[in-house]
C-alpha angles and dihedrals in degrees: 000000000000119000127194127218106200129175125208127206125235116221120210125204116208118206124223119219115202115201119195122211123234109230112212124200118256128242110290092007130120117289092212127100120277117238112246119249111258115257125233118282118258111268144146142203132202134216133182133222121223099023092199131043134185119201132182118223108272095023140102135226136181136226128184121226110203123200120209111200130201140167092040094297110159103154129122121274120217113216126209123186113213134188100026114166118246112284095024121109135184103190129258137269092025113182140161104226121236111283093010122122106206146023126205110219122196116210114202123199114201119223088256096042112143110263120228142066128303139175108233122196121209108200123196121199135176122178115296094341116115114269117253126208141198127190129228124195103215125191122189113201122209113237113221118213112258121261119250109282145147140201131207126230129192129210109222103018091200129044135183119201129181119224109274093025137093138219138197134225126189113228117202131185121216111199129204141173093036095299111159103158129122121269122214114212129214141157135227133185099039116164119249110279095025123111132191135206132180126212102222103014092195113052121202096159141340123031134316121214116225112203118197118194124193119205123222091262098039115145111264124225138070123292138170112244119199113224107198134194121195131195123173089221097052109016129227126334126184142205125191124233120194105218122190119191113197135183115243119259112274117254118263119272124032096337131130116323119201127203119194124202123203141160117016092358097044092125107033113191092215134029125168137168137207123214106214107307093334128118122295115257126197118239130217111211135209105231106312094337126095120187132188143160131238127205092186125067092245140032147146144253126210125188140168126224120201104219097184092239094049143327139278123207115196128190123191120189117190148124124287089261092050093046090053094047098046092040091059095036097055097087092050088068093043108050117201127246108304137176138260132253128183139207146153139244130222134180096054134130127213092255093057137079133199131211120201123197126185114175106308094341123092140169142168133239121210114184094216088059097039145290097245122092141186126209112208130199093022110175123226120255140054114322141150130253118221119188124182130193117206131181120226121223132176129215131211093262091061096255124129131221134195127219119195109231109164140015126201118195126188118184134209100010119169105181123189123230112283095008126144118234121220112269117274108232113193088184094056134084093265091072122075138186120258122241128232116254117198116226119195112198117202123198094018088138096195096304125133115268127197117194127203123194121213137179124211109195127206092253095054104267115143111198131180106228092189134339120225122259131216095331134248137229092219115114090210113067136160129225132176129255140162122278117255090244090063094048128092132197108287097033116124132190120210137187127201115202117195117190128191137165120264089222109101089213088068099051088124091069130081138152135182150156138227112218124189126197143157117276116279094017128122118243133218117199130185118208120214121234123274108290113262117245111268117214105240114189141168113253128204108288121261121259091269094051097256117142122261123201129184137190131205116199126189100227115239118203091236091058104038104124111068138359131197136186119198121189126188134187109192107140130079126035098307127096123265112278127181132181124187128185126190125190130183129212089232089058090054091045089227139067094204136070119032130336114216123197126177140162108262122232104248096165093110094051115107112254095016115145121205089216087074094062132074120274123239118239093028125117109254125197114211137192122193117200132185131185134195141165122065119013112268090223091062117096114265116250144139111312096026112136126185118185126198140180133192138196128183137201148139135255136174109214 
């Protein structure tokens, strides 16, 4: 969920009042009217920008002829272009319309245009008025045929292989400049335990098949492999392959469980697990993967993230199935280091803004800042681009609102690092208008509701179509979506409804629901009740003196799936410290009664550092969250509803 706060300027137009003076006759003079002084004769002048232009053979360039009018002249001005070199044209019947002030002229140099410099005269004429001229210094550059060269392309450009398995990539050679020689293929940067073979290794035409084989003990993780082609005539050219080596899924039952760490927490300084209700045991990982076994049907994982400005301790308590699922799923939400691509936007006004999303990367374009954009941390592989155009309006109370006007959707992109995407033209045929999607909110009970519209595309892009504004108490609201004609199988529209009381004394309370449906379908969502107050209390400190906090929550049927307690210490002179605990109903073995969450005592675990825990005597802000509805491990699809509720508070342990 990414919101934009955009300001618009207000332009003021000042009027000019011209007051004429009444001229009275002098003493002894004539009493009759005085003849007015004659005005200037109609005329015009012309100027050119730029005054010099350089064109390559086979290219185009533009100049602007400006007309300055005087003496009330408003007629059209015919324009003739004289002195063009052979092979250069400027169009025909050029004219500045009556009342207009400029004309854009396109000069086209043919591929065989005569190279060299020329002085070109642009002559403007209108009736009997004297002709006016402007000079252009024009240079035509000779284009030399390209040298022999070639490039490599890979299909696919990213590959994932399990240990003990193999995968194939097609390697193609694109030749230019008359190059016809053989290209010898090789690889560099393979992980330990991975081998590569080419068939054929020397490519004179067609396609070579690259086979990558991962041994049973191959190093896991994602690396960039350089696929090289060498020719004595040209040299070496490379293409990059994103290669992911994964461990196979653990067998069913109480077998090996793997937890992967990516992004900010890619190298956690501390990881431990708990088998059932047994003691916590520290884990040693292999790269970013930590594996362990459970004899019980449930257990827990605790890990520390070094944030640079502080630390974050997380504890997850779940069943064997949940530990397997969330251990594998972690890196899907935290993509690895990617690359950047750039592009530009056209068809926008100053009072509009655009949002561009490609896979997990997103950015905004504001015309007053510029129409170019860069998407960072783009992941390799096929993905969809979603661009939205919204207008910005202000109200009398100083607030701003966004209205979605256009959507532009490009499917199946697979950009390369540093590449430039084709311009996004919101005024062209590629853009289309959104459709209204009706959202019926049950159990709103007079509270404020903010709705957010999202699009999940077939290739894994999640894009905000429009975030909600100030909120409304109406149970019938409208969001925007894509027309069915623009959707493909696998697309999913979603709405997040967030409800909160209008009473400022209840700002610590919020509830909401995620609702998923097929494109161009209305949605009905049912909010759960206000979250019941959890009892948050300080517990006896751990053995190393760090603070321990616990929460007891009377389970409500609307929020009977998962519960979480997040605690932060950010004020005062100490460093930032955060502790988060998650507990599932399956771990408890029941979705009724009371859910109890508490910070575990990790002081006896090898390698634990007290600096990772909360401090006693320090103000701690807490947030208690609960979810209900459909299981979060189930695939998302039309009809899925996930409810949530939050409460906030403070405690000093």
